[in-house]
C-alpha positions as CSV (number, residue, x, y, z in Angstrom):
1,H,18.0,7.0,7.1
2,V,14.8,6.1,5.3
3,Q,11.7,8.2,6.0
4,E,8.1,7.0,5.8
5,P,6.2,7.2,2.5
6,S,3.5,10.1,2.7
7,S,1.7,9.7,-0.6
8,V,1.1,7.3,-3.4
9,L,0.3,7.0,-7.1
10,L,-2.5,4.7,-7.8
11,S,-3.2,3.0,-11.3
12,S,-5.9,0.4,-12.1
13,D,-3.7,-2.7,-10.7
14,S,-0.7,-1.2,-8.9
15,V,0.4,1.3,-6.2
16,S,3.7,3.3,-6.4
17,L,5.1,4.7,-3.3
18,P,8.2,6.9,-2.7
19,F,11.2,5.9,-0.5
20,V,13.2,8.9,0.5
21,F,16.7,8.5,1.5
22,E,19.1,10.9,2.9
23,R,22.5,11.0,1.1
24,S,25.5,10.4,3.6
25,S,27.7,13.1,2.0
26,N,25.5,16.1,2.4
27,D,21.7,17.1,3.4
28,D,20.4,16.1,-0.1
29,R,17.7,13.6,-0.3
30,E,16.9,11.1,-3.0
31,V,13.5,9.6,-3.8
32,E,13.0,6.1,-5.1
33,W,9.6,5.3,-6.5
34,V,8.7,1.6,-6.1
35,E,5.7,-0.1,-7.9
36,S,3.9,-3.0,-6.5
37,V,1.3,-4.6,-8.4
38,V,-1.8,-5.9,-6.5
39,P,-2.4,-9.5,-6.6
40,A,-4.4,-10.5,-9.8
41,V,-6.7,-12.6,-7.6
42,Y,-8.0,-9.3,-6.0
43,T,-8.1,-7.1,-9.2
44,S,-9.7,-9.9,-11.3
45,K,-12.5,-10.3,-8.8
46,F,-13.2,-6.8,-7.8
47,G,-11.9,-4.6,-10.6
48,P,-9.6,-1.7,-11.0
49,L,-8.2,0.1,-8.0
50,Q,-10.2,3.2,-6.9
51,L,-8.9,4.3,-3.4
52,A,-5.8,4.2,-1.4
53,A,-4.7,5.3,2.0
54,V,-1.5,5.4,3.7
55,G,-1.3,4.0,7.4
56,Q,-1.8,6.8,9.8
57,R,0.4,5.6,12.6
58,N,3.6,4.8,10.9
59,G,3.1,4.9,7.3
60,N,4.2,1.2,7.0
61,S,1.2,0.0,5.1
62,I,-1.0,1.1,2.4
63,A,-4.7,0.0,2.0
64,V,-6.2,-0.1,-1.5
65,A,-9.8,-0.8,-2.6
66,S,-11.6,-1.5,-5.6
67,S,-15.6,-1.1,-5.5
68,R,-15.5,-4.1,-3.0
69,G,-13.0,-5.4,-0.5
70,I,-9.8,-4.3,0.7
71,C,-6.2,-5.1,0.1
72,V,-3.2,-4.1,2.2
73,L,0.6,-3.8,1.3
74,R,3.2,-3.8,4.0
75,T,5.7,-1.0,3.1
76,S,8.4,-1.1,5.6
77,P,11.9,-0.4,3.9
78,E,13.2,-4.0,4.3
79,L,10.2,-5.2,2.2
80,R,11.0,-2.7,-0.6
81,N,12.0,-5.4,-3.0
82,A,9.6,-8.1,-1.9
83,P,6.3,-6.6,-0.8
84,K,3.8,-8.4,1.1
85,W,0.1,-8.1,0.2
86,R,-2.6,-9.3,2.3
87,L,-6.3,-9.9,1.3
88,F,-9.2,-9.9,3.9
89,G,-11.5,-12.8,4.1
90,S,-12.7,-14.9,1.4
91,P,-14.0,-13.3,-2.1
92,S,-17.5,-13.9,-0.9
93,E,-16.7,-12.0,2.5
94,E,-14.9,-9.2,0.4
95,N,-18.0,-8.8,-2.0
96,E,-20.3,-8.2,1.0
97,F,-19.0,-4.8,1.9
98,Q,-18.7,-1.6,-0.5
99,V,-15.7,0.8,-0.1
100,I,-16.7,4.5,-0.4
101,T,-14.1,6.2,1.2
102,M,-11.4,5.0,3.8
103,T,-8.7,6.1,6.5
104,W,-6.2,3.3,7.3
105,W,-5.2,2.9,10.9
106,E,-2.4,0.4,11.2
107,M,-1.0,-1.7,13.9
108,D,2.5,-2.0,14.9
109,H,3.9,-5.1,13.4
110,H,7.2,-7.0,14.7
111,D,7.4,-9.8,12.1
């Protein structure tokens, strides 16, 4: 049984998130930290990451932001080894807004 991530470690160009597994033999749990590098097209245009927010609904996505724009990582367990990053709009659209603080409200995805 995999539990949802509840915290992240943020570096200038990547995010690391915990996946918690229950061992089948007893009640112990094991934590595996998985690092995912943000697409270079985002960090090269907008600079180092400054903020991160875990999805409030299911914890299945993480939004990260530099001084401008937002980039989202899908974090469901089946994507652990092949993360999916999503950018919003074009670089010029991303550059139009500044991120100061954020809370990420995710939608249910069935893809």
